[in-house]
N, C-alpha and C positions, 0 to 999 in steps of 0.2 A: 929320834922322837921329838927335833926341833925341824928336821928339816921337812919332813914330814908334814906339819903345823906350817911350816911356811908356804910349803906348794901347795896346799889344802887353803888357804887364807891369800894366794897368790892374788897380784889387783886382775888378773884378768880374769879369774872366776868369783870375785866379789863383783869384779862389774856385770858381768853376765848374769850373778842375781839377783842383780837391782836390776836390771831390765827385766827379767821375770816376775817382778816384782810390782814393776810398772800398772803394767794390767790388773792386776787383783785389788790393788790399792785403789786404784782408778774407781773402782766397781765401788769397792767398800767406801768409800768416802760420797760415790750419788747416789748410794742406799740410804747410808746415814741422814745426806740432807735430804733427799727425798722421798725417803720411807713414811708414812705416817702411820701409826698408831687405827687405822678403822679397816673395820672386816669391808672388802669386795668382792661383790657379786654370791657367787659360790661361797662367801664364805659365812653370808648370813644360818647358812643349816648347821655348823660347828655346832653352836649350842645346842640345839638337840639333843649330840653327841658326847656333848663334854654334860649336860644333866643326867643321861642315861649312865654314862661310867659313875658319874658321884654320886648314883643313886640306886648301884648295883645293879642295876638290871640291863646293862650292856652284854649283848649274846657275838656268837662270833656267828651268828643270822644276819645283824644286826649289822658288823660291821661289812661282812660280803653281802651288805645289800646297792642294788645299783642306785647308783648317782646318774641322771642323765647317760648316756650307751657306756657309762665304765663304769668297774666293779675297783671301788676304790680304797679296800682293804687295807695295803700299809702303808698309803701317806695316811686316812683316818686314827690306827695307832701315833705315827707320826705327829698330827695334830694336837690328840689327849695330851701327852707325852708332853712337849712344850709348851702347851696352853697347861697345865700344871702346875709347872712348874713355874712358870715367870707371871700365871692369871693374865694370861691368852694376853701379855703383850707380842702383836704378831709384828716386831721388830723380830724375834726373834729367827723369828719362820722367813723372812728375807736372809734370813746372815745363816740360819741353816744350806739354805737356796749355796748360798756361796761358799760352804762347807762344801757341800755338794761336789761343785763344780770345782772346787779346788781337788779333793781327791780325784775328779775323771777325769785332773790335766795333767795329776801326780801318777795315772796308773799308766795317758797316754806316753807320759816322758818314758814312764819304763817299757814301756810296751817299745818307742821306741829305739831305745838302747837293744831290748833284745834282736831287734829285728834289723839293726842298720847292718851290718856283713859291711859291706866295704866304704860303708858312709867315711868321712875326715868329720873330724869333732867340732870343725864349721860351719858345713852344709850340715851338720846334726845341730848345734845349738840354733842354725839361721831356720831351718824347721821347725824346732820345736820352740820357739817364739814366736813366728807366725801365727801357731795353734793357738797357745796362750793366750795375744791379742785377741783371735777369735773368738776362740773360747770365751774369752771375757768382755765381748763385743756388747756397749751400750745399746743396739740394736733389737735386743731383747727385754730391751726397759719395760715390757708389757709382766716379764715372766720374773726378773727382779726385782719387782718392785709389789709384785701380787705373790703373798703367803702361802694359797691357796695350788700354789703354783709349784711346790714341792717333785711332787708328782713327774713333771717334765725332766726336769733334774737328779730326780732317781733315777730313772728309765735307762738316761744317758749314764748313771752311773752304770748300773747294771748290764752295760753294753760293752762299756771301752771294756771293763771289769773281768766279764767272758773272754773277750777277746785276750786278754794279757792270759789268765786262766789257760787258756788255750795252747799262750803261743810258747809257755814255760817250759824249757826242757828238764828241770830239773822234776817237775811234776808226772807223774808214773800216766798213761793215757783212764783210766777209770777214774782218779783223783781229778784230773782236767774235767773230761762228762759231766759228774755228778755234782761238783764245784759252779760248775759252769750251766750245766740244767735248773741248780735251786737261785741263783743267780738270772735265770733267763721266770723260771717259775715267780720271780719278784716281782720282777717289771710286768707279765703278764695280769695280776693282781695290781699293778698300780695306777694303771689305765687302758685304755684297749689299745693302743699302740704298741705298747710293752708286747701284745702276742706274738708282732713278730718279728719282735728278737729273735724266735728261737728260727725261722725262716733266713733272716739278716744269718747266723754265726754258722751256716753249712757250708761255708767257704771253709771257714774254718775249723769246722766236725770233721769235714771230707780231710785235710792236709796233714791231721797226727796221723804222724807216725807207726809203721806198721802194713799189717797184707794188705792186700785187694779186700779177703775175704775178710781182715774187721774193719778193713773202713766200712762195705757196704752193710756188715751189723749195727757197730753203731751209729750210718746215717739211719736204716730203719730204725731204728729204740731211740735216735733225735725225735726222727719223725712222727714217730707213738706218743711221745709223750708228747710234741708241740697237738699234736690231735685230743692227747689226753686234754688237757690245760683250754682246749678249747671247747670241747663238752663238758666242763667244769662251770666253765666262762658262759653257757649257754643258760646253765640250771634256770629256769623260772626267770630266763631272759623276757623283755619285753620291748618294741619299739618305741622309742618317744613318741608324741603326738607335735610338739612341737620343734621335732629334725625335720630340714630340709629336705623334699622328700627328693627319691633317684627315681630319674625317669631317662629313660633309654633312647637315646633321640639322637641325629646327628650333630642337631646343635649343641645336647648337652654335651656327648664325646668330645666337640671343641671347643666348649669353657671348661673343660675338665684336663683338656691338654692345655689354654693357657691355661688358666687357675694354675697349672701345675708345673710350670716353666717360669712362671710368676713369680712361686716361691721359695724353688732355685734362689733365684736373684735376689730374694730380699735383704739378703746380708748385704747387699752392695749396693742396688739400687733402689730408687721408688718413684721411676717413672713408668705409668702409666702405658705409657707408650716405647719403651724401651726393652720392658723387664724380661720382657720372653723372648726376647733377641738376645740376652747375658746369660738367662737360663738355659736357654736350647746348647750354648757355645759350653756353660759348665757341663752338663750334659754329655755333650759331644769330646769334648778333653779328658772327663772318667770314663766311655765307651775307648777311649782309644788308647788310654792307659790299661783298660783294663784286656783287649783287644793284643795291646802289646804283651801283656802278665800272661796270657794263652801260649806266648812262643818262648814262655820259660820252664816248661814243662815236662824239657832236659835237665831242668836245673834245679833238685828237688827241694834242695834247701832256699830256693830265691825262689819260687814260688809259697815257701813257707813264711819264709817273712813280710810275700807280701798278701796275700790272705787275710789278716786280722783286716785289714787297712779297706778291703772289699767287702766284706763281712759289715763293719764300722758303716761305708759310702754305701753300699744294700740296706742297712737301716731307714737312713737319713732318708734316701730317694722311695723304701715301701711306708714310710711314715708320712714323706710329703704327696701320696700317690693316695692313700688313705684318707688322707687330710682332703682331696681336692675334687676327689668321688666326694668328700660327705658336703663339702662348702660349698661348691662351684654354683650354684644356685642362689646363692648369698651375692654375684658378681664378680668376675676371674678380677678386682681390682682390690680384694675383699681382702687376697694374701697379701698383698703387698700395705694392705690399711692393718693390718692388724699380725703385729710383729710377737707374739704369744706364740705364732709358729714358726720364728727362723733356729728354736734353742736346739732342737733336732735337722732342722734340715740345714744349718752352719756345721755340722758334722761331716759333711758329704765335703766341701772343698779343705775343710782340715784334712782327711784322707786324700785329698788327691795332693794338695798340699808334701804329705808323706809320703805315698805314690811314687810322686814327680821321680826325687832323685834315686829314690830305687830302682830303678829303670832307667834312666835319663842316665844316671850317671854307672851304671852295670857293663863291664865290657864282656860280659858272655852272652847279650842280646845284640848281636852281630849280625840282625837280618837289615839293621837300618843304619849307615854308618854316620855319626857326628863325632863332627871333630870338638877337644875338649872347651874352647874358647864358646861354641853355638852351643853346649850343653848348658857352661855358667849362665850364658843371658838367654836359654829357656827357662831358666828354672826360674832363674831372679827376675827375668819378667812378667815367671805370671802370679813370682811373690810381691812382687811389689802392687803388681797390678790389684789383686784380694785385697792388700792392704790401706792402699792407700782407699780405696773405692769404699773401704770398708769404716774406715773413721775418717771421713769424711759422712758417710752415713750415720752413726753415732754423735757425730759431733751435730746435726741435723735431729737426731734425737728428744740428746740435751735440749735445744729449742722447744720442739714440740712437748718434753713433758714439763717445763718449766711454765710453756703457757696457761697450764695446765691446772703447776700444784697447789696453787689459792683458791681451787674448785675444790681439790679435795680436800684441804684442809679446810672450807668452809661447811661437805660432807660430816669430817670428821667433829665439829660443833656442834652442829645440828646435833648429834649421834648425843655427844656431851648434856645439847638439855630437850632429849627427848622428853622427858617430864611437861616441858612447857611445851609441846609441839597435840598442837590436835590431827588424827587420824583424818586430818583434809584432801578434799576429792585437788590440791594442788599440792602435796606433800608427798602422794601418791602415784601420782600422774600423770605430773604438771614435769616438759620437757624443762621447767629452769626453778625444779624442784632444788634445794641446795641437795637433798641426795638420789639427782642425776645420777652423780659419776662415780657412786661407788654401790647403785642395785640397779637392775631391772626394774621397768613400771611394774611389770606380771608378778613380782615378789618383793614391792616395799611392805606388803602388809608386816613381812618377816622382820621389817625392821623393833616394830614394838615387839613384836612375840618375842623376839632375841634378847631383847632391853632386858626384859622383866626374867630372863632366864639368866645371863651375865650373873644379873641385880643380885639372886640368889646366889648364885656361885658367888658372891663376890669376886667376880672377876671387872667386876667394871663404878668406879662409884661417880654417877651421874648427877647434876648441876642439882643442887637444892637449897631452898629456903634465900631464893635469888632474889633481890629488893628491885621493888621497880621506882626508880627515881624523875616521876612525872616534868619535875621540874627544875633540871639542869643548872648548877649555875654559870656556866659557859654555854655556850652551842657550838653544839657537835655534828649540826647537819641540820639538814627542814626537808621538808616536801615542797620540790618546784611545781608540780603539776598531777592535778588539776586544778586548775583556778577559772574563778576568785575561789576565795576558804572561806569566805562568809555566806555561802549559800549553800542553798540544799542542791543535790546533784538530782536530776529522776534519770533514772534509768531502766530497763528493760531484763530480764530473766536472759533474755538471748543474747544480748547484748556482751562486749568484755568493754572491762575496768582495769583504765591502766594507768600507771604512777611512772614518775619518775620524783630526783631528787641528787642529792650529793648529802656527803659528810664528812668530817673532818679524819683524818687515817690517822691524831694521837694517839688514841685507844685500840690502833690498828687492829680494826676490823677488818672481817670479809664479805659477816654479808649484812642487810638487817631484813628485819624481824617484820610481820604486819601482827596486830592486833583485832579487834573489835569494840567499841564503846568499852563499858570496863573492866574486860574480860583478860584474866591473868594469863593469856595461854595466847598462841599465835596460828594463825590459821597458813600462813602466808609467807612466802622470803623473796629476797632480791639478792643479787651478786656485786659486790660493788667490785668497778674497778678503776683503775686509773685511768685521770682527764687530765687534758692541757687548757684545756676552759674552764671562766669562772662559771661560778650557781648564777643564778637565772637574777639570784637578787640579791648580788654580791656586799657585802659585806666585811667588817675587818680582818677575816679569814679567807678570802680569796685571793687575796694575795700570795696565799701554801699551794703545796699542791699539793690538791683535793682528789676525793672521792667518787662519782656518780653511779647515779643506778635506775636502772626501770626497769618493770614489769609490767604485766600484764595476763586480765586470769578472767575468767565468766563470772560475766555477774549471779550465774546460778550455785555462787558457790557461799553468797551470802543469804540471810535470811531475808524473809518480805515484809520488809515494811524500812524505816530509818535504823541507818548504819551507820556509826562516826568510825573512821577506819585510822588507826593511828600505827607511828613507823617510830621503831628500838634498835637499836646497834646491844649488844654486849661486848658488859668490860668483867671480860673472865678476872681480873688481876683482882678488882672489888667485890668480883661474882655480886654485878647490878644489869639488871636494863636502865638503859638510859634511853627516856625518848625523842625524837627529835620535834622542831619546831611545826605550825602548822597539822591541822587533820582533814582530813578528806571527809564531808558527809554527806552521805549518799538515801535517797529514797528508791528502794528498790519492790521490781510493781511485777506480778506474773505477768507475761503477755497472752499465755494462753487460755488465763478463765477472763482477759477482758473479751479474748477474741470467741471466747461463748456470748 
């Protein structure tokens, strides 16, 4: 007993285990630091489903209802369960995504063991460690920080687990097919790309042990289930009017291929010039490994070991192709900018890393002779390139996310102050609105409606009874432009108003809010950013590191006549709005009436 425990807890095993933990703990730490408990984009529709569930009016038809181009039946169930368990703490959704990714890796790890054949423990751990670092890489930051993307991680889990089930020798073929079909069904009604899982599984279904007649029957049944799922999916399906139109032309085909190749390389590079080349290399490496696998038909066991990794590769490629067809109209560089597409794309390099040692180190594939030292060199070089490029890309992504972090926090602050924010044109449409990074302008009206639903469900406690401190005992900031403050500025409704100023970061504010005259509500905001320059009117605070702000908005959002603009910051600790020094007096006139 003691000797077994000693072996199990040997220093080598402990070291390997800790290495596996590194990327998982890093992701947990980054999500814990950068995760913000505020809805983002598509999440603003969820309170509608929460309220229907709470009132007992939620139906299967509601769950099946189309969202954009997708049927998100199973994600809706997950969102509802997590929301009522946590009071819709969105951080629960983020950690649920990590749990799904962890389960995906465990399935990958077990699949790697089952299909290891002649691999040594060293090469097996090197392959799995590399897969772990890629699977939990920060290049997927949009998906890690957006709870709505649970669907992406759920689909990946279903695909990998399906491959594991189909490759498990102890299970009988009917059991394999039944469980795998259930997993593909879940993926299909999680998001549109889940339907592709049926096609991706064909190599794995094909290599299940049995006679040629049984193989043909299974493939026919499998394809029939795929068509049936597609038919169910198409019931009452409507083409979204705001999607990018698909136009077949030489330019469109070239743009789609360019987008596709850019997307394949996105886990490793963010260059608008050479991403396509890296993507082409990755695709050619996969193609070469697949052709090598075709030469292994004489070894049934080897082809069974390779088929699940080919299925995972195919799923990644099919998803990337589908995204390229649908999104290439936004520009080929969009594949590089939108990190949310990388979670499916990253399965391809993971599968390549799993395929390469099984092919390179296999002695039965003697159609090409490679010495042992060259085999190790090729595998080590491929692994090193993938990991080093991915780590650099992830580090750059951390810097990018950090640069936007305070802006997302500002969105959370604004949402907390929703009772004091007017449904003004600025908040609804301006790119400078504090809601700009948490919802698109065409859906921003949902924010106020969602706030009412969340309040009724007791899922959010919004700021109330906030005190307005018009004459604070110390200076927290001031308006510095336009001047002079003692004069009334005449301005037409066709002109723009530009305001500038600074604030003292003592209260750690992220935004400045603007009110009109004596109204206890706000119609606009400005972001406060770090500045090394002193304010225009320096005082005793100028030696400290100050935050500057500026905002521009159309004068037509102001009422005709005299308006006095005040600037405020919000002190969440004391639950109070603090007024900044100075005010701007404007005389707004309607230029169209003067022309008449």
